[in-house]
N, C-alpha and C positions, 0 to 999 in steps of 0.2 A: 664512640668515635666522634671527633670534632664536627665534621660537616653534618652529621646526623643527630647529634645530641647536644650541641652547644645552644643552650637556651630552649625555650618552649617553641615548638614548631607545629605546623599542620602536616600530618603524615597521612599517607593512604596505604591501605593493605594491598590494593591493586595499583598497577601503574596508572599515572595520571593520563598518559597519552599513549597511543598505539604507534607502531613503527611508521605508519603512513605519513606522519608529520615530521619525521626526522630530517634534520638539516645538517649539511656539511659546513664546517667553519674551520679551515686549516689553521687559522691563527690561534685557536684555543689550545692546541698542543704546545706543551712546554712547561716550564717551571714558573709557578706563581707564588707570591708571598704576601701575607697580610701581617704587617709589622705590629699593628695594634693587638690583633688576636694571637700573634706569635704562631701563625699557622703557615705551613708550606704545603702546596698541592702540586703534584706533577701529573699533568694530563698526557696520556699517550693514547693513540688511536686515530681514527679517521672516519669519514663518512657519517658523522653524527654519533658514533659509538666510541666511548672512552673508558679507560681504566684510570682511576685516580689513586695515586699513592700519596696519602696525606699524613703529615706529622704535626702534632699539636704542641702546645707550650710545655707539656710534660715530656716531650720527645717520644710520645707513644705514636706508633705508626699503624695505619689501617689501609686496607685496599678496598676501594669502592668501585662500583660500576656506574656509569652515567651515560645519558643520551641527551643530545641537543635536539630541540624541536623548534619549529617556527609555526606560529599561528598568526596569520596576517603579517604585520611588521614586528611582532613580538618574538624575541628569542627566549626559550625556556630550557632550563637544565633540570633534568629529572635524575636524582641520585638515589642509589640504593646500595645496601651492603653487597659485597661480592658473595659468591656461593659459600654458605657456611659449611664447615667441615666437622666431622665427628659428631659429638653430642649436640653441638650448636645447631646442626641441621634440623634437629627435632625440637629443640627447646626455644629457639629464637623466632619471633614473629618478624618477618621482613617488613620493612616500611619504605615507602618511596617519598622522598622530600622533593618539593618543587621550588625552584628559584626562577625569578625573572632575571634575565641576563642583560647587562649593559656592557658591551665590549667596545672600548674606545682607546685607540692608540695602544698604550701599554698598561691599561687598567681594565680589570675584570671585576665588575660589581655584581653581587648576587643579592637580590631582594626577595625575602621570604613572603609567603602569603601572610597578610595582615591578621594577627590574632584578635584584634579589637572588633573587627566586623565579621569575622568568619562564621561564628555560630549562628548569627541571624541570617546570613546568606545561605548557609547549609540548611537551616530549618525552612526557610522560604522555598528552597528547591526540593525539599523533602528527602534530603540525603541522610543516610544512616551514619551515625557516629558511634564509636565505642562508648559504652556507658560511663567509663571513667574519664572521658575527654572533658577538658575544661581549659579556660584561658590560662590558668596557672600551670597546668600539667601538659598543655598542648592538646591538639585535637587529632583523632585518628578516624579517618573516613573508612567505613566498611562497606560502602555501596558498591554495586557492580562496576566493572571497568567501563562499561558503556555509559552508566549514569555519571561516574566521576568525570569522564572525558567530556560529555555533553555539558555538565556544570561548568567545567573549566573554560570551554570554548565560549560559553555565554558570559563568563565573568572576566576573561583575560584583559579586556580593555576597560572594564568598569573602574571608575575612579575609586581608589582606596582598597582595591582587592589585594594589591601587593603593598607591603610596607613602604613608607616614603624614604626610609634610610636603609642602606644595604646592611645585611648581616655580615658580609665579608666584602672588603675592598682590597683586592689583590693586585699586586704590581708584577709585571713580567720581570723575571730574573734572567740574567745572561746564562746561556747554556754552561753547564759545568765544564771547566777546561779539561781537555784530555791531558793525562800526564805526559810530560816531555821525557823521552828516553834519555838516559844519561849518556854523555859523550864517551866514546871508548877511551880507555886509559892510554896515554902515549908511551907505552913500554915496548 
């Protein structure tokens, strides 16, 4: 799925943040489009909990769950796959992606964790990574939820922890127009 697999990202087996830091942002709900990535994301929900219906450039759709969090002045969006069904529930390893959020007027910019500096930061903090993790394949944190959250809280305002350019730069789209009923025939 586009928001989870587009490019190499830092993922965590456990959520990055607990429910205590959830933040409500009513303006996040709606239809957003990134024309460069040819991606559309429809956010529904409230009180910091969202469902995202996302469509990528191949017109493939996915349903994701997301939660919005606030650490100090920083807004963070934690995205994960929705509940897998059938065989996928046993075969897929869920992953949580974290983005720093910049929400200004009608623009939603999502900044991923910076791949260049992440491995050194994780090693310095003693965080466990999946053995196959790398800058080329992305990193997968396997540390406990408490360790991952403590690490993030220490790093969230550190220069360079998040990439300097957004992974997605989405623009708010007008709500889809309701179909207008046809006028009755004058017979």
